[in-house]
N, C-alpha and C positions, 0 to 999 in steps of 0.2 A: 325540482324543488323537493328535498326530503325534510319533512316537518319534524321528524323524530330525531334529527341531529341539530343541536343548537348552533345558530349562526355564529361564524367565527368572531364577528364584531362584538357579540354579547359576551364573549369570553376574554376579550382584551382588557388591558388595564387602563383605567382612566384616572389621571392625576390633575390636581389643580395647583398652580404656582401662585402662592398668596402674595398679596401686596407687601412691599418693603416695611419691615419693622420700624425703620428709621424715617423714610420720607412718606410712607403711605401710598406710594405710586406702584403701578404694575411693573413687572420685570421689563427691562429693556429688550425689545425684540431682537436686537443684534446679538446681545449676550446669549439669549436662549438659542438662537439659530447656530451661533458659533459652537456652543456647548454640544449640541446635537450632531453637527457635522463632524467635529474633531473626534468624537467618540463613537461614531458610527451608529447613533441611536435612531431607530426607525419610528417616525411619528406618522400615524395614519391620518390624523386630523387634529387641528387646533381650533379653539373657539373662545369666546368670552363668556364667563359665567354670569349669573344673576348679580353678583357683586363686583362686576367688571374685572375679575381676575382671569388668568389664562388657564384654560382647560386643555389637556392634551390626551389623545387616545394613542396608546403605545401598543406595539404588536406583541409584547410579552412581559412577564414578570421581571425577566432579566433586564430588559431594556428600561423598565421603570426603575428598578434598583440602581442601575448605572446612572440614570439621569438624576435621581435624588442625591446619590454620592458626589457627582461632578458639580451639581449646583451648589453644594455646600462650600465649594472652593471658588466657583466663578461668580456666584451671586449669594453670599452668605446671609444677607439680610432678608432673603425670600424663603419662607418655609414652603416645603412641598408635601401635600397631603392627598390621600385617596379621596376621589370625588364621590359622595354618596350617590349611588345609582337609583334613579327612580324608575317606576314602571308605568306604562301607558294606561290611560283611562279612555274607554270608549263608550259611545252611546249606540245602542241598538234600537232602531225606531220601528214601531209597528207591532209591539208585543200586546197580548190581550190585557185588559184592564183587570180582570178577576183572576189573577194568578200570583202565587206567592213565590218568593225568591228561590227557594229550594226546588219548587215545582218547575219553575222556568229553566233553571240550570239543568235539570234532568231532561227536559224536552229538548233543549239545545244539544245536549250530549247525545241523545238518542238519534237526532237527525243529522248530526255533524260528528260522526264517530271519531275522526281524527283529533278533535278537540278533547274528547274523553281520553284518548290514547295519550296525548301530550300531558294532560293533567295527571294521569296515573303514572306515567314514566318518570316525570320530573318533580312531581309533588306540588301541593298548593302553596307551599312556602318558597318554592323555587321557580324554575322556568316553566312550571305547569300551572301557574297561578291563574285562577278564573274565579273571581269573587264578585258577586252581584251586590252593589252597594245600595242601589235604590231603584224603584219603579215609580215613574212619575207620569200622570195623566197628560196627554197632549192638549194644548190649548185649542187647536183647531179640529179636534176629532174626539168625540165623547166615548168612542168605543176602543180606542187604542192608547197605548202608553209608550214611554221611552225607558229602557233599562239602561242604567249607568253601571259599567262593569270594569273593575280593575283587573288587568290581565298582564301576563308576563311579556317581556319583549319577544320571546320566541312565539308565543301564541298570537301576538299582534302581527308579527311578520307573516305567519302562516295565513291569517285572515286576509291580509293585504295581497300576498303573492299568490296564495293557493286558492283563495275564495273570491278574489276581486272585490273585497270589502263588502261581501254579502254573506249572510248565514241562512241556512234553511230553518224555517219555523212554521209549524202548522201546515197549511196548504199553499205556502208560497215562501218567499225569501224576505229577509229584512235587511235594509241598508245599515252599514256600520260607519260611524263618524268618530273622528278624534275629538276629545274634549280636554281642555287644559284649565285647571283651577288656579288662578293667580290670586294670592292673598292681597286684599285691599282692606285697610282699616276703615271701619264705618264712622270712626270719630274724626280722624284727620284726613282720610282719603288716601294717604300715602300707601304705595304698594310694599309688600314684603313683611307686614306684620298684621295682627288683629287687634281689635278694640281693647280686649282685656289686658293687653301688653303694651298699650300706648300711653306715652307720657307727654305727647304733643298737645297743642291747642286744638280746640274744635274747629272744623271747617265743613260747611255745607257741601254735600255731594252734588247739589243742583246749581247753586249760584256762587259757591265759594265764600259765602259770608260767614261770620263768626257765630254760627248757631247750628244746632243739629239739623240734619236733612229733613227729618220728619216734622220739624218746626219751621221750615222755610216759608216766609210770608208770601213768596211769589210763585212757588212751584206749582200750585193747583190752578192758578189762573194765567199762567204764562205758557208760551210755546217754547221749543228748544233754542230758538234765536236769543232768548233772554238768559239762557244758561251760561255758565262759565265754569270750565274745568280748573280746579285749584292746582292740579299737577302741572298742566300745560301753562297755566298763568305764570308760574314761577320757574319755568323750565329755562335752561341755559340756551336751548334751541329756539332761535327767533321765529322759525316756521311754526313751532308749537305755540308759542306766545300769540302769534297773529292769527291762529286758528283754534282758539280755545273756546269757541261757542258750542260747547256740548257739555253734558254732565260728566262728572268724574267717573261715573259708573257706565258710561257709553262703551259698547263693544267696538266702536269706531275710533275711540281715543287712540292717537299714535303712541302714547306712552304705554298704554295697556297692551297694544299690539307688540310693542318691543319687549315688554315683560313676558308675554306669551312666547315670543321667539327665544328668549333666554331660557325659559322653562324647558322648552323642547330639547335644548342642547344638554340638559341633564338626564335625558332619557335616551339610552343607547339605540333604540329602534329608529329614532329620527336622525341620529348621527350617520346612519348608513345611507341616507337619502342624498 
């Protein structure tokens, strides 16, 4: 594993085939397959995006350009666009409480010199990204905190493959975990947008009633069996409807987990798994 060479997947082209301008439906898989086969287009991976559109990882810029040109003929109502590439966010657990972001970054680089090397070689705005976003105290330990760090796909790959998801810090090592921030509106509870941009009716995150979560009349006196997820409640999936006895903000919500899975597909590091 040579961490100073960016992984080939991170340099590939990722496209998204938009829904039809006419019907609003995703592209027919048989049309997409035929277009790729007949034109010798090599696709490393395909997946559904957060908007239920089709994402494709192609081996080269040339393959991507060919696909775009050919789909203009075989599926003219479907636009093809570059998929904005996100970078991973990690939590490093067990950092000292009394440490500033810049100080922590320097200590990590001192004890993990390859991370500094990657940061210097590829740059903070590129595949050397290592930006500490926040340091938060742990609930179960008064002396330690959790550092949330935005890293490049290359650095995330090195921490996973070269460091076994641990980094040296102080007189020991800290475990590294992935974290995925899925937007959920605190007004209507629907995923994908925030309260400030919401034009929908209010829905309680605990009981799905027509009131603010903080004003819920039963939240403080009830247990979770009295809760009702507003997203699962109106889902087209009958299993979600039958198992909606949890708050909309529960990490065990199947719709939340599905949104997390879709988010991962927009981050190249996770596409290689």
